[in-house]
N, C-alpha and C positions, 0 to 999 in steps of 0.2 A: 160417723159410726163405723165400727169395724165389725167384729163378731160379737154377738150378744146372746144371752139366754132370756132377756127381757122382752116380752111381747110389746110392752109400751114403747121401748126404744125402736124396735123393729117397725111397729106401726107408724111411728113418727117419721121414720126414714122413707116410708111409702104412703104418703097421705092420700094418693089417688088410687091405692090398691094396685092391681096388676097381676099378671100371671106369675105364679111361684113355682119353683123347681124343688122337689123334694128328693133327698138322697139317702139311701141306706148303704153305708160304706161297709163292704165286706173285705176280707183279705184277698179274694180273687176276683170279685165282681162288685159293681156299683149298681144298685137298683135305683131306677129313676121313676118319678111320678110328676104330674103337672096338675095345677088347679086352674080354675077359671079366674078371670080378672076380678070378679066380685067376691072371691074367697068363699064360695059356697060348697064346692065339691072337688075332691081330688080323684084322679084316675091314674092307675099304673101305666107307665110308658114302656120303657124297655130296660133290659139289663145289659150293662156294658162290661166288657172285660176290664179288670183293673190292672194297670201296669205302672210304668214310671209316671211321675206326676205330669210331665210334659204331654204325654199322650192322653192322659185323663183330661187335662186342662183343654186340650184341643177338641176332644169329643164333647165335653160339657159346654165349652164356648160355642160350638156350632149349634148344639141343641138350644142353648139359651138365646142365641141370635135368631134362629129359625122360629122359635115360639114367642119371641119378644118378652123374655123373662125379666121381671123387675127385681126379684129377690130369691134367695136360696134358703131352704130349710134342711138342715143336716141332722140326722139322728145321732144323739149323744148316748153311747152305750154305758150307762151307769150300772154299778153293781146293785144288787137287790136292796142293800141297805142305804142306797143313795150316794155312796162314796164313788170316787173316780179311780179307775185302775189304768193300766197301760193302754187299753183300747180307747178309753175316753180321752186320754192325753193325745193319742194318735189322731183321733177325730178332731180335736181342737186344733192341732197343728195343720191338718188338712184344710180345715175351715179357714184358718188364717191365710194359708197359701192360696186358696181359691178366691178369697176376698181380694187379696193383693192382685191376683191375675185377672179377675173379671170385673172388679170394682162394683160389685153388687152387694147390697146388705145381706148378711148371713145371720140366721137364727139357729141356735143349737137347741134341739128339742129332745127331751127324755124319751128314749126309744124302748124302755123296758116293756116287754110283752108284745112288741110290734110284730115280730116274726111269728110268735104263737098265734096271735090274732089273725094275721094274714093267712097262716096255714089253715086255721079253722074255717075261714071264709072260702078258701079254695076247696077244702073238703066238702063244705056245704054245697058247692057247685058241682059236686060229684066228679071232680077232676082227678085223673089218674096220678099215681105217684110220680111218674116220669114228667108229666106236664107241670105238676106242682114244683118239682125241682127246677124246671126251666123258668118259672114265673114267680117264685117265692120272694126274690129280692126286690123286684119291682112292686109286688103286692105289699111288701113290708114298707117300702118307700111311700106308697099311697096311704097306708095306715098312719105313718109318722106325719105326713103332710096334712091329712085330714084332721088329726088331733091338733096340729099346730093352727090350722085355719079356724077350727072350732074355738081354740083358745084366743086367737086374735079377734074373732067376732065377739066373744064373750068378755073380753077384757081381762083374761087371766094373766097374772104377772108371773 
């Protein structure tokens, strides 16, 4: 398996479950989130600066090794009509490069509304605008990852 949008393929590549790493790829930052090995809940981790792929790869590889990550879920920024634009194509290329570099299964997950949902959650926590700006990317990664593990658990294709 390489990079897929199919939960069935992704599940088949990870028959024993395992910790998953969720990514929200921005132009300047990468939001990260992690889930438990049983795929029940996702939690925001940290926001990494996004730079050249080599630096990103090293930071993500270290995180993956530290947390014994078995697979990666990357947000796919589709247009509202479901079509793919330049950002989605960029995310696909990043996913392929990350799969090649880390040799972990990669699932691309529709991320429409993830940032909006994450921001609403942070506002509900009465978080200041400054704190929200610091945490929004990791919170969005958690929203993406939670949706994916809910889909994996429910058998959504």
